[in-house]
BATI-290558 format. One line per 3 residues: number of its first residue (from 1); for each residue x, y, z of C-alpha. Coordinates in steps of 0.5 Angstrom, whole numbers, always signed. Each point is the difference from the previous one (the first is absolute). Layout:
NUM = X/Y/Z ~ ...
end
This chain:
1 = +191/+27/+260 ~ +3/+5/+5 ~ -2/-1/+7
4 = -3/+7/-1 ~ -4/-2/-6 ~ -3/-6/+4
7 = -2/+4/+6 ~ -3/+5/-5 ~ -4/-6/-3
10 = -2/-2/+7 ~ -3/+7/+1 ~ -4/-1/-6
13 = -3/-7/+3 ~ +4/-4/-5 ~ +2/-7/+1
16 = +7/+0/+1 ~ +5/-6/-1 ~ +2/+1/+8
19 = -2/+5/+5 ~ +3/+7/+0 ~ +4/+1/+6
22 = +1/+6/+4 ~ +3/+0/+7 ~ -1/+6/+4
25 = +7/+2/+1 ~ -1/+6/+5 ~ +5/+0/+6
28 = +3/-7/-2 ~ +4/+3/-5 ~ +4/+4/+6
31 = +1/-7/+3 ~ +3/-3/-7 ~ +5/+6/+0
34 = +1/+0/+8 ~ -3/+7/+1 ~ -5/+1/+5
37 = -7/+2/-2 ~ +1/+7/+2 ~ +6/+1/-4
40 = -3/-4/-6 ~ -6/+5/+0 ~ +4/+6/+0
43 = +5/-1/-6 ~ -2/-1/-7 ~ +6/-4/-2
46 = -1/-5/+6 ~ -7/-1/-3 ~ +3/-2/-7
49 = +5/-4/+3 ~ -5/-4/+4 ~ -5/-1/-6
52 = +5/-2/-5 ~ +3/-5/+5 ~ -7/-3/+1
55 = -1/+0/-7 ~ +6/-4/-1 ~ -2/-5/+6
58 = -8/-1/-1 ~ -1/+1/-8 ~ -6/+5/+1
61 = -5/+2/-6 ~ -1/+6/+4 ~ +3/+4/+6
64 = -2/+6/+5 ~ +4/+6/+0 ~ -1/+1/+7
67 = -5/-3/+5 ~ -1/+5/+5 ~ -7/+3/+1
70 = +2/+6/+4 ~ +3/+4/-5 ~ -6/+4/-2
73 = -2/+1/+8 ~ +7/+2/+1 ~ +0/+5/-5
76 = -6/+3/+2 ~ +2/+1/+7 ~ -1/-7/+4
79 = +6/-1/+5 ~ +3/-7/-1 ~ +4/-5/+4
82 = +5/-3/-3 ~ +3/-8/+1 ~ +5/-4/-2
85 = -4/-6/-3 ~ -6/+3/-2 ~ -3/+6/-4
88 = -1/+6/+4 ~ -7/+1/+4 ~ -4/+6/+1
91 = +1/+3/+6 ~ -4/+7/+0 ~ -6/+2/-4
94 = -1/+7/-2 ~ -7/+0/-1 ~ -2/-4/+7
97 = -5/+4/+4 ~ -1/+4/-6 ~ +5/+5/+3
100 = +2/+2/-7 ~ -4/+0/-7 ~ +2/-3/-7
103 = +2/+6/-2 ~ +6/+1/+5 ~ +3/-6/-2
106 = +7/+0/-5 ~ -1/+0/-7 ~ +1/-7/-3
109 = +5/+0/-6 ~ +6/-4/-3 ~ +4/+4/+4
112 = -4/-2/+7 ~ +4/-4/+5 ~ +3/-6/-2
115 = -3/+0/-7 ~ +6/+2/-4 ~ +4/-6/+3
118 = -6/-5/-3 ~ +0/+4/-6 ~ +8/-1/-1
121 = +0/-7/+2 ~ -6/-1/-5 ~ +4/+3/-6
124 = +6/-4/+2 ~ -4/-6/+0 ~ -3/+1/-7
127 = +6/+1/-3 ~ +3/-6/+3 ~ -6/-5/-1
130 = -6/+4/-2 ~ +0/-4/-7 ~ +0/-7/+4
133 = -5/+1/+6 ~ -5/+4/+2 ~ +1/+6/+5
136 = -5/+1/+5 ~ -2/+7/+4 ~ -3/-1/+6
139 = -4/+5/+3 ~ -4/+1/+6 ~ -8/-1/-1
142 = -5/+5/+2 ~ -3/-3/+6 ~ +7/-2/+3
145 = +3/+7/-1 ~ -6/+3/+3 ~ +1/-4/+6
148 = +7/+2/+0 ~ -2/+7/+0 ~ -6/+0/+5
151 = +2/-6/+5 ~ -4/-6/+2 ~ -5/+5/+2
154 = -3/+0/-7 ~ -4/-6/+2 ~ -4/+4/+4
157 = +0/+6/-4 ~ -3/-5/-6 ~ -6/+0/+4
160 = +0/+7/+4 ~ +3/+4/-6 ~ -1/-4/-6
163 = +0/+6/-5 ~ +7/+3/+3 ~ +3/-7/-1
166 = -2/-1/-7 ~ +3/+7/-1 ~ +7/-3/+2
169 = -1/-6/-3 ~ -1/+4/-7 ~ +6/+4/+2
172 = +4/-6/+1 ~ -2/-3/-7 ~ +2/+6/-3
175 = +7/-1/+3 ~ +0/-7/-3 ~ -1/+2/-7
178 = +5/+5/+1 ~ +5/-5/+2 ~ -2/-5/-5
181 = +1/+5/-5 ~ +7/+1/+2 ~ +2/-7/+0
184 = -3/-1/-7 ~ +3/+6/-3 ~ +7/-3/+3
187 = -1/-7/-3 ~ -5/-4/+4 ~ -4/-5/-3
190 = -5/-2/+5 ~ -3/+4/+6 ~ -2/-4/+6
193 = -4/+4/+4 ~ +1/-3/+7 ~ -6/+1/+5
196 = +1/-5/+6 ~ -5/+4/+4 ~ -6/-2/-4
199 = +1/-7/+3 ~ -2/+3/+7 ~ -7/+3/-3
202 = -7/-3/-2 ~ -2/-2/-7 ~ -5/+6/+1
205 = +5/+5/+2 ~ +5/-3/-5 ~ -5/+2/-5
208 = -1/+7/+3 ~ +7/+2/+2 ~ +5/-4/-4
211 = -3/-2/-7 ~ -2/+7/-3 ~ +7/+2/+2
214 = +4/-6/-2 ~ -4/+0/-7 ~ +2/+8/-1
217 = +7/-2/+1 ~ +0/-6/-5 ~ -4/+4/-5
220 = +6/+5/+0 ~ +5/-5/-1 ~ -3/-3/-6
223 = -1/+7/-3 ~ +8/+1/+1 ~ +1/-7/-3
226 = +2/-4/+6 ~ -3/-7/+2 ~ -3/+0/+7
229 = +0/-5/+6 ~ -4/+1/+7 ~ +4/-3/+5
232 = -3/-2/+7 ~ +3/-3/+6 ~ -4/-3/+5
235 = -6/-5/+0 ~ -4/+3/-5 ~ -5/-6/-1
238 = -6/+4/+1 ~ +2/+6/-5 ~ +3/-5/-6
241 = -6/+1/-4 ~ +0/+7/+1 ~ +7/+1/-2
244 = +0/-4/-6 ~ -6/+5/-2 ~ +5/+5/+0
247 = +3/+3/-6 ~ +7/-2/+1 ~ +4/-5/-5
250 = +1/-5/+5 ~ +0/-1/+8 ~ +5/-3/+5
253 = -2/-3/+6 ~ +4/-3/+6 ~ +0/-7/+3
256 = -6/+0/+4 ~ -4/+0/-7 ~ -2/-7/-3
259 = +3/+1/-7 ~ -5/-5/-3 ~ -6/+4/+2
262 = +4/+6/-2 ~ +1/-3/-7 ~ -8/-1/-1
265 = -2/+7/+2 ~ +6/+3/-4 ~ -3/-4/-6
268 = -7/+2/+1 ~ +2/+8/+0 ~ +6/-1/-5
271 = +6/+3/+4 ~ +7/-3/+1 ~ +2/-2/+7
274 = +6/-2/+4 ~ +3/-3/+6 ~ +1/-2/+5
277 = +6/-4/+3 ~ +0/+0/+8 ~ +5/+5/+2
280 = +3/-3/+7 ~ -2/-7/+1 ~ +2/-2/-7
283 = +5/+5/-3 ~ +3/+3/+6 ~ +0/-6/+5
286 = -1/-6/-5 ~ +5/-3/-5 ~ +1/-2/-7
289 = -5/-5/+0 ~ -5/+3/+3 ~ +1/+6/-5
292 = -1/-5/-6 ~ -6/-3/+3 ~ -3/+7/+2
295 = +1/+2/-7 ~ -2/-6/-4 ~ -7/+0/+5
298 = -1/+7/-2 ~ +1/-1/-8 ~ -4/-6/+0
301 = -6/+4/+4 ~ +0/+6/-4 ~ +1/-3/-8
304 = +4/+3/-5 ~ -5/+6/-3 ~ +1/+7/+3
307 = +4/-2/+6 ~ +7/+3/+3 ~ +3/-4/+6
310 = +3/+4/+5 ~ +1/+1/+8 ~ -6/+2/+4
313 = +3/+6/+1 ~ +7/+3/+0 ~ +5/-5/+2
316 = +3/+0/+7 ~ +7/+3/+0 ~ +4/-6/+2
319 = -4/-5/-5 ~ +6/-6/-2 ~ +1/+2/-7
322 = +0/-8/-1 ~ -7/+0/+1 ~ -2/+5/-5
325 = +5/-3/-5 ~ -4/-7/+1 ~ -6/+4/-1
328 = +3/+2/-7 ~ +2/-7/-2 ~ -7/-2/+1
331 = -3/+6/-4 ~ +5/-1/-6 ~ +1/-8/+0
334 = -6/-4/-1 ~ +4/-6/+0 ~ +3/+2/+7
337 = -7/+1/+2 ~ -2/-7/-1 ~ +6/-2/+3
340 = -1/+4/+7 ~ -8/-3/+0 ~ +3/-7/-1
343 = +6/+0/+5 ~ -2/+5/+6 ~ -4/-2/+5
346 = -4/+5/+3 ~ +1/+1/+7 ~ -3/+4/+6
349 = +4/+6/+2 ~ -4/+1/+6 ~ +2/-7/+2
352 = +7/+3/+2 ~ -3/+6/+3 ~ +1/+1/+8
355 = -7/-1/+3 ~ -2/+7/+3 ~ -3/-1/+7
358 = -6/+5/+1 ~ -1/+3/+7 ~ -6/-2/+4
361 = -4/+6/-2 ~ -5/+0/+5 ~ +4/-1/+6
364 = +4/+7/-2 ~ -1/+6/+4 ~ +0/+4/-7
367 = -3/+0/-7 ~ +5/-3/-5 ~ +0/+3/-7
370 = +4/-4/-5 ~ +1/+3/-7 ~ +2/-5/-5
373 = +3/+4/-6 ~ +5/-1/-6 ~ +4/+6/+3
376 = -3/+7/+2 ~ +7/+3/-2 ~ -1/-3/-7
379 = -8/-1/-1 ~ -4/+6/+0 ~ -7/-4/+2
382 = +4/-3/+5 ~ +3/+7/+2 ~ -7/+3/+1
385 = -3/-6/+4 ~ +6/+1/+5 ~ -1/+7/+0
388 = -8/-1/+1 ~ +2/-4/+6 ~ +4/+4/+3
391 = -5/+6/+0 ~ -5/-4/+3 ~ +4/-3/+5
394 = +2/+7/+2 ~ -8/+1/+2 ~ -1/-6/+4
397 = +1/+1/+7 ~ +2/-7/+2 ~ +6/-5/+0
400 = +2/-1/-7 ~ +6/-4/-4 ~ +0/+1/-7
403 = +5/-4/-5 ~ +2/+0/-7 ~ +1/-7/-3
406 = +4/+1/-7 ~ +0/-6/-4 ~ +6/+1/-3
409 = +3/-4/+6 ~ -1/-7/+2 ~ -3/+2/+7
412 = -5/+4/-4 ~ -2/-5/-4 ~ -1/-5/+6
415 = -4/+5/+4 ~ -5/+1/-6 ~ -1/-7/-1
418 = -1/-1/+7 ~ -5/+6/+0 ~ -4/-3/-6
421 = +2/+6/-4 ~ -1/-1/-7 ~ +0/+7/-3
424 = +4/+6/+1 ~ +0/+5/+3 ~ -4/-3/+6
427 = -2/+3/+7 ~ -1/-5/+5 ~ -2/+2/+7
430 = +1/-5/+6 ~ +1/-6/-5 ~ -6/+1/-4
433 = +0/+3/-7 ~ -3/+6/-1 ~ +1/+4/-6
436 = +3/-3/-6 ~ +3/+4/-6 ~ -4/+6/+2
439 = +2/+6/+4 ~ -6/+1/+4 ~ -2/+7/+3
442 = +4/+2/+7 ~ -7/-1/+4 ~ -1/-7/-3
445 = +7/-2/+3 ~ -1/+4/+7 ~ -7/-4/+0
448 = +3/-7/-1 ~ +6/+2/+5 ~ -5/+2/+5
451 = -5/-6/+0 ~ +6/-4/+1 ~ +2/+4/+6
454 = -7/-1/+3 ~ +0/-7/-1 ~ +6/+0/+4
457 = -2/+5/+5 ~ +5/+5/-2 ~ -5/+5/-1
end
């Protein structure tokens, strides 16, 4: 059985002899060949070179061609901010403030933006290894694409102008269908609808603003003969059951989800599932042994029916290849898995972290806002949470200091632990956890900041 066949078996919810393995090689492919994210994402030849190197090292059953949720947004007129080690971030929103209508946006097709680069890379990978491994086309989910177009005001507009928001999300679903068709026509096997921003909405809003439009996309993918996956980063615990009721062939989640719980829910709804190795504390900052133990833990929690092992999101740029090679060994060699269980003593990486010293917030003559994120340059929910804080701070007429703490470094992890934060992204105000894995309306952030200022007699 080829890796591709094994992955298809998992998508059909069959029992497999080992877990299917899909490392989400995004800009990490650039790291493998010594290129920046900016260089990598703008060259089909470099993308293919990076993916083939990843295939050689990590022995995957499937690979995404690109992990860049800004391709559609860029083609529709969003401005991007490029960086060396992360995909570009959306910097401008063409529908913000309703200054434009949907009909004013550029037409989206196979020639739009960087789509020709993605298509060329896909065709070359299909020739090189399309019989051995499954090739994923990743597309931006309807809710996240709508947010890219409208900006963070979408959360207010969902209450004040819901019909207009529905119209934009429906338009975004149509764009997703066009992107899926382009990928499938050029050789993709699986279409992953990546919609991280739905981790930031309530179950009620998920049913109203996410599920109908995602299901519209999944129906189109199925009609075109492809497999589908709903991929949501962030803490989606409150929406797990709703996600599993969607009509995709599988769902994928990040490290904040309990995989044993997900296995039970997935079995109830007869859907395949995947996840959810820790991106930073294990893969980026850990060692081979921690990677092995993490892989074993997830494999044992998830079982061998309809399960796909993967990172919790796209791999950080500079993940040491040896850590991913260690994961591949656990996937492919049951004997080595047993050896690792018997010989590796699980240690706590947190014990080696520097201890963060928090200020005495009550004595400060300002309000302190700490935002704990994965990385606002690479994570859409993190980006828009930071933007929401910045917008709220601008409206407060009190002394405020805000700071983002990225858990891509040990200082960020230490601060997260000191503040008692368990989920990402999270807003803390004067050392108190206030908004957990949900982007609040700007007015709510303002209210909490003003209350903190009043308690200090700053307002």
